[in-house]
ZAMARGU-4260 file (C-alpha; in steps of 0.2 Angstrom, whole numbers, plus 5000, padded with zeros to 4 digits):
<rodrens>
0) 5208/4985/5027 | 5208/4968/5017 | 5192/4963/5008 | 5188/4949/5020 | 5190/4961/5035
5) 5179/4974/5026 | 5165/4961/5024 | 5166/4957/5043 | 5166/4975/5048 | 5151/4979/5037
10) 5139/4965/5042 | 5144/4963/5061 | 5144/4980/5068 | 5127/4986/5074 | 5123/5004/5076
15) 5108/5011/5086 | 5094/5016/5075 | 5091/5035/5075 | 5076/5044/5068 | 5085/5060/5064
20) 5092/5069/5049 | 5107/5081/5049 | 5116/5089/5035 | 5135/5093/5035 | 5147/5097/5022
25) 5163/5087/5019 | 5177/5091/5031 | 5190/5088/5018 | 5191/5092/5000 | 5188/5077/4989
30) 5199/5072/4975 | 5189/5076/4959 | 5193/5071/4941 | 5180/5075/4928 | 5179/5076/4909
35) 5171/5093/4906 | 5153/5092/4898 | 5153/5073/4900 | 5138/5064/4907 | 5141/5046/4913
40) 5131/5032/4907 | 5132/5024/4924 | 5141/5025/4941 | 5151/5013/4951 | 5156/5012/4970
45) 5173/5006/4974 | 5172/5001/4992 | 5190/4999/4997 | 5196/5014/4987 | 5182/5025/4994
50) 5177/5032/4978 | 5162/5035/4967 | 5167/5034/4948 | 5157/5039/4933 | 5159/5029/4916
55) 5153/5031/4898 | 5145/5018/4889 | 5161/5010/4885 | 5166/5008/4903 | 5179/5022/4902
60) 5180/5033/4918 | 5175/5051/4915 | 5174/5057/4933 | 5177/5052/4951 | 5175/5059/4969
65) 5181/5053/4986 | 5168/5047/4998 | 5169/5042/5016 | 5173/5025/5024 | 5167/5009/5015
70) 5153/5016/5003 | 5141/5004/4997 | 5126/5007/4986 | 5123/5022/4974 | 5107/5028/4967
75) 5104/5043/4954 | 5091/5056/4953 | 5079/5055/4938 | 5087/5070/4930 | 5104/5062/4932
80) 5111/5077/4942 | 5114/5069/4959 | 5120/5053/4966 | 5116/5047/4984 | 5128/5034/4991
85) 5125/5024/5007 | 5139/5022/5019 | 5134/5008/5031 | 5148/5009/5043 | 5145/5027/5047
90) 5126/5028/5046 | 5127/5041/5033 | 5123/5044/5015 | 5134/5055/5004 | 5127/5066/4991
95) 5137/5070/4975 | 5134/5082/4961 | 5137/5073/4945 | 5139/5088/4934 | 5154/5095/4944
100) 5159/5079/4953 | 5160/5087/4970 | 5153/5082/4987 | 5138/5090/4993 | 5129/5087/5010
105) 5130/5071/5021 | 5114/5064/5027 | 5115/5056/5044 | 5101/5043/5047 | 5109/5031/5059
110) 5109/5012/5059 | 5117/5004/5043 | 5109/5012/5028 | 5112/5000/5013 | 5100/4999/4999
115) 5093/5015/4991 | 5079/5020/4980 | 5072/5037/4974 | 5055/5042/4970 | 5050/5054/4956
120) 5043/5066/4969 | 5059/5068/4979 | 5059/5055/4993 | 5074/5044/4997 | 5070/5027/5003
125) 5084/5018/5013 | 5085/5000/5018 | 5093/5000/5036 | 5102/4984/5038 | 5105/4984/5056
130) 5089/4993/5061 | 5077/4981/5051 | 5067/4996/5044 | 5064/5006/5029 | 5067/5024/5031
135) 5059/5037/5020 | 5068/5054/5019 | 5059/5069/5010 | 5073/5078/5002 | 5065/5095/5001
140) 5064/5098/5019 | 5072/5083/5028 | 5056/5076/5035 | 5059/5057/5040 | 5048/5042/5043
145) 5052/5024/5046 | 5043/5007/5046 | 5049/4990/5053 | 5052/4977/5039 | 5061/4960/5040
150) 5078/4956/5046 | 5093/4964/5038 | 5085/4973/5023 | 5098/4974/5009 | 5089/4982/4995
155) 5073/4992/4991 | 5064/4992/4974 | 5050/5003/4969 | 5034/4998/4961 | 5031/5005/4943
160) 5018/5017/4950 | 5029/5021/4966 | 5014/5017/4977 | 5024/5002/4985 | 5041/4998/4990
165) 5048/4981/4991 | 5062/4977/5004 | 5073/4962/5001 | 5075/4955/5019 | 5091/4944/5019
170) 5090/4936/5036 | 5071/4934/5035 | 5071/4925/5018 | 5057/4936/5012 | 5052/4952/5003
175) 5041/4965/5013 | 5028/4975/5003 | 5027/4992/5010 | 5012/5004/5006 | 5021/5021/5004
180) 5006/5032/5007 | 5002/5024/5024 | 5020/5018/5027 | 5015/5001/5033 | 5019/4983/5028
185) 5005/4975/5019 | 5012/4958/5014 | 5027/4947/5017 | 5032/4936/5003 | 5043/4921/5006
190) 5058/4918/4994 | 5074/4908/4994 | 5088/4908/5007 | 5097/4924/5010 | 5090/4935/4996
195) 5101/4951/4993 | 5095/4960/4977 | 5080/4962/4966 | 5074/4970/4950 | 5057/4974/4943
200) 5051/4968/4926 | 5048/4982/4913 | 5029/4979/4914 | 5030/4981/4933 | 5021/4964/4936
205) 5035/4953/4942 | 5049/4955/4954 | 5065/4945/4952 | 5075/4941/4968 | 5093/4934/4969
210) 5095/4922/4983 | 5113/4920/4988 | 5112/4904/4998 | 5099/4894/4989 | 5108/4897/4972
215) 5092/4902/4963 | 5081/4917/4957 | 5064/4919/4965 | 5050/4926/4953 | 5036/4935/4962
220) 5020/4939/4954 | 5016/4956/4962 | 4997/4956/4957 | 4995/4941/4969 | 5010/4945/4981
225) 5017/4927/4980 | 5032/4918/4973 | 5027/4909/4957 | 5044/4901/4952 | 5062/4898/4957
230) 5075/4898/4943 | 5091/4888/4947 | 5106/4899/4944 | 5120/4890/4953 | 5134/4897/4964
235) 5129/4912/4974 | 5117/4923/4965 | 5120/4941/4971 | 5115/4955/4959 | 5101/4956/4947
240) 5096/4968/4933 | 5084/4968/4918 | 5086/4975/4901 | 5070/4986/4899 | 5069/4984/4880
245) 5071/4965/4879 | 5066/4960/4897 | 5081/4949/4898 | 5086/4946/4916 | 5104/4946/4921
250) 5110/4938/4937 | 5128/4939/4944 | 5135/4923/4952 | 5147/4929/4965 | 5155/4913/4968
255) 5158/4908/4950 | 5162/4925/4942 | 5148/4923/4930 | 5133/4933/4923 | 5119/4921/4920
260) 5104/4926/4908 | 5086/4921/4911 | 5072/4925/4899 | 5059/4935/4909 | 5043/4927/4901
265) 5048/4908/4899 | 5060/4909/4913 | 5072/4898/4903 | 5091/4900/4905 | 5097/4911/4891
270) 5116/4909/4891 | 5131/4913/4903 | 5146/4925/4902 | 5162/4924/4912 | 5165/4940/4920
275) 5178/4943/4935 | 5181/4937/4952 | 5167/4940/4965 | 5155/4947/4953 | 5142/4958/4963
280) 5132/4973/4956 | 5125/4973/4939 | 5117/4987/4929 | 5107/4986/4912 | 5114/4999/4900
285) 5107/5005/4884 | 5107/4993/4869 | 5106/4977/4879 | 5123/4979/4887 | 5126/4974/4905
290) 5139/4981/4916 | 5146/4970/4931 | 5156/4975/4946 | 5170/4963/4950 | 5174/4965/4968
295) 5190/4955/4969 | 5196/4958/4951 | 5196/4977/4953 | 5187/4978/4936 | 5171/4981/4927
300) 5165/4969/4914 | 5153/4975/4900 | 5143/4961/4893 | 5135/4963/4876 | 5127/4947/4871
305) 5123/4952/4853 | 5139/4963/4850 | 5155/4960/4840 | 5164/4961/4857 | 5153/4951/4869
310) 5164/4953/4884 | 5175/4968/4888 | 5185/4971/4905 | 5189/4988/4911 | 5200/4991/4926
315) 5193/5002/4940 | 5199/5008/4958 | 5200/4994/4971 | 5185/4985/4977 | 5170/4989/4965
320) 5154/4982/4972 | 5138/4991/4966 | 5132/5001/4951 | 5118/5013/4946 | 5112/5018/4929
325) 5112/5037/4926 | 5096/5042/4917 | 5099/5050/4900
</rodrens>
């Protein structure tokens, strides 16, 4: 399937929402390659290749495992032992053991599971793109709850205390604030056009939202649940990550193949790095380094603004789209 057809298939097919949870094992043995004893710094999902790959802090691949059709977004447990990967075309979530690089169970949630988040107490939050809902799965026993949010939620971000979740509702041009105890929407915050991704500031007070069609970055003050600024980025802002040490915000420009930096306090632009074609997911690694997935270049770019080698490109399997940091 070409990348263009993959885009159409991912966002045009609608599945019936199902409030059920089932566990199955993979029917076919997944191809697994791993470096014994190695712990990845981050993981990457290659959609066209159908792979989850693990990388050290230089970007070198140290493990991989085959997934099902068109995997999308990964998230990693706090102990770094497991990854969960959404598979929107199938309405499922793949589970991967990162110590052995083997497939575990497959969670079936229905709809089009896309963005994911994990709580410290073992709940998996799932943004269901076609179901317009946030799904909560209690991993210990499979109990499931769901709440309606805005249209086409693409991402979900937890508050610092994990009392709230924020869904990025792409077709509503809004962010929904969900009280996780009551599992109900308490606020809806307007942002730019076609928001897709978001990242929480290290102090937990601001949420930064990348708006694909309005070419800007919305800044939300979470204390007052309102947008306080729009930072012009240009092109098509797609992914966003924040370095926890410096607070530097990094935004991928999908159209321009750029990584744009924003200072989190002043909101001033702080430089631009050229990455690869169709830059999408971005992750903040240790030491102020950012990793970017370049969908059309079949590469990752590691950007180190203060390093001796500020930009480094690493080839990866076809169609890398989203990344997740592995807690160390």
